[in-house]
C-alpha positions as CSV (number, residue, x, y, z in Angstrom):
1,M,90.7,90.2,76.3
2,Q,92.6,90.0,79.4
3,T,95.3,92.8,78.9
4,F,92.2,95.4,77.4
5,I,89.8,94.8,80.3
6,H,93.2,95.2,82.7
7,Y,94.1,98.2,80.9
8,F,90.9,99.7,80.8
9,S,90.2,99.3,84.1
10,H,94.1,101.6,85.5
11,F,93.1,104.4,82.5
12,G,89.8,104.5,81.6
13,V,87.5,103.9,84.6
14,P,89.3,106.0,86.8
15,L,88.5,108.9,83.8
16,L,84.7,107.9,84.0
17,I,84.5,108.3,87.7
18,A,86.7,111.7,87.6
19,F,84.1,113.0,84.9
20,V,81.1,111.8,86.5
21,F,81.6,112.3,89.8
22,F,83.5,115.2,90.2
23,R,83.6,117.0,87.0
24,K,84.0,120.4,87.8
25,E,87.5,119.2,88.8
26,W,87.8,116.0,86.6
27,V,91.7,116.5,85.2
28,K,92.4,116.9,88.8
29,V,91.0,113.7,90.1
30,Y,91.7,112.1,87.6
31,L,95.5,112.6,88.2
32,I,95.1,111.6,91.4
33,L,93.4,108.7,90.5
34,I,96.4,107.9,88.1
35,A,99.0,108.7,90.7
36,T,97.8,106.0,92.8
37,M,99.1,103.7,90.1
38,L,102.1,104.5,92.3
39,V,101.1,101.7,94.4
40,D,102.8,99.2,92.1
41,L,106.3,100.3,93.2
42,D,105.7,97.3,95.7
43,H,106.1,95.5,92.6
44,L,109.9,95.9,92.5
45,L,110.6,94.2,96.1
46,A,109.4,91.1,94.6
47,D,112.3,88.2,93.8
48,P,112.4,88.1,90.5
49,I,110.1,91.5,90.0
50,F,108.3,89.5,87.3
51,Q,106.9,86.5,87.0
52,A,103.8,85.1,85.1
53,N,100.8,83.7,86.5
54,R,101.7,86.0,89.9
55,C,98.7,87.1,91.3
56,S,99.5,90.7,93.2
57,I,96.9,90.5,95.5
58,G,98.6,89.3,98.8
59,F,102.2,88.8,97.6
60,H,103.3,92.6,97.2
61,P,103.0,94.9,100.1
62,L,101.0,97.3,99.2
63,H,98.4,94.8,97.7
64,T,97.8,93.1,100.9
65,Y,94.8,93.1,103.0
66,P,96.1,95.3,105.8
67,A,96.9,97.9,103.2
68,M,93.5,97.2,101.9
69,A,92.2,98.1,104.9
70,V,94.3,101.5,105.4
71,Y,92.7,102.3,101.7
72,F,89.2,101.5,103.1
73,V,89.7,103.6,105.9
74,M,90.9,106.7,103.8
75,L,87.4,106.5,102.0
76,F,86.0,108.3,105.3
77,L,88.7,111.1,105.4
78,R,88.9,114.8,103.9
79,R,90.1,115.2,100.5
80,P,92.9,114.2,98.9
81,F,92.7,110.9,101.2
82,V,88.9,110.2,99.9
83,I,90.3,110.4,96.3
84,I,93.6,108.4,96.7
85,G,91.4,106.2,98.4
86,M,89.0,105.4,95.9
87,G,91.9,105.3,93.3
88,L,94.0,102.5,95.8
89,L,91.0,100.5,96.1
90,L,90.4,100.4,92.3
91,H,93.6,99.5,91.6
92,M,93.2,96.6,94.1
93,F,89.7,96.0,92.3
94,T,91.4,95.7,89.2
95,D,94.5,93.6,90.2
96,L,91.9,91.1,91.4
97,I,89.6,90.8,88.2
98,D,93.0,90.3,87.0
99,C,94.2,87.2,89.5
100,L,90.5,85.7,88.6
101,M,91.3,86.1,84.8
102,M,94.6,84.3,85.5
103,F,93.2,81.8,87.9
104,N,90.6,81.0,85.3
105,N,93.6,80.0,83.0
106,C,95.6,78.3,85.4
107,I,93.8,76.7,88.5
108,S,97.0,75.6,90.2
109,C,98.2,79.3,89.7
110,F,95.5,80.1,92.4
111,A,96.0,76.8,94.7
112,D,99.7,78.3,95.3
113,S,98.5,82.5,95.8
114,P,98.7,84.3,98.8
115,A,95.0,85.1,97.4
116,I,93.8,82.2,98.2
117,G,93.1,83.4,101.3
118,F,90.6,86.3,100.0
119,W,87.9,83.6,98.8
120,D,88.9,81.4,102.0
121,F,85.1,82.1,103.7
122,G,85.9,80.5,106.6
123,S,88.5,82.9,107.2
124,L,85.9,85.3,107.3
125,G,84.1,83.4,109.6
126,L,81.1,81.9,107.6
127,R,81.6,78.4,108.3
128,E,80.3,78.7,111.8
129,F,77.0,80.1,110.2
130,G,76.9,76.8,108.1
131,I,78.1,78.4,104.8
132,S,81.3,76.4,103.5
133,G,82.0,75.2,99.9
134,V,81.4,77.6,98.0
135,W,84.8,78.5,97.3
136,D,86.1,75.1,97.1
137,F,87.6,74.0,94.0
138,G,84.8,70.8,93.6
139,S,82.2,73.7,93.4
140,L,81.2,76.6,91.6
141,G,84.5,78.3,91.9
142,V,84.5,82.5,92.4
143,W,86.4,83.0,88.4
144,D,83.3,81.0,87.6
145,I,80.7,83.5,89.0
146,V,82.9,86.5,87.9
147,L,83.3,85.3,84.6
148,G,79.8,84.0,84.0
149,Q,81.0,80.3,83.2
150,K,78.6,77.4,85.2
151,T,81.2,74.6,84.7
152,N,79.6,72.9,87.8
153,P,75.4,73.6,87.9
154,E,75.3,72.5,91.5
155,P,74.7,75.0,93.7
156,P,77.4,75.4,97.1
157,T,77.0,74.0,100.1
158,L,75.0,74.3,103.1
159,N,76.1,72.6,106.6
160,R,73.4,72.2,108.7
């Protein structure tokens, strides 16, 4: 199921976006969205190139948080950059979902992943507002929320 979701998100969702939101030129937009998968060429820079249970978010150069910030800024530029930015962010979201599904099956993989920073609310400064523990391994994890699994029915803790 993970493989189906991953590839549908890479090929099917861009088709739906292109057809629904850019009906007059959906083929051109779809091809641009598909071309953004070239972002995965940065996987060739990894050593080893393929590693089972490796999350690409935060690991590969074009899958880092600064790169994602650039992709977000592209949403505010003119065409075709807005479409390229959409495609790149959709790609990152697809890889994120893939990571969540992988981490659900291999929690120890999550502990060693650069993507762990993405889940750390402390890195967003929310601990200063009394919110913490949301993504701790001892409480309800992000993979539980996304996949609808409630392994721990306790609500996240709030520091006061």
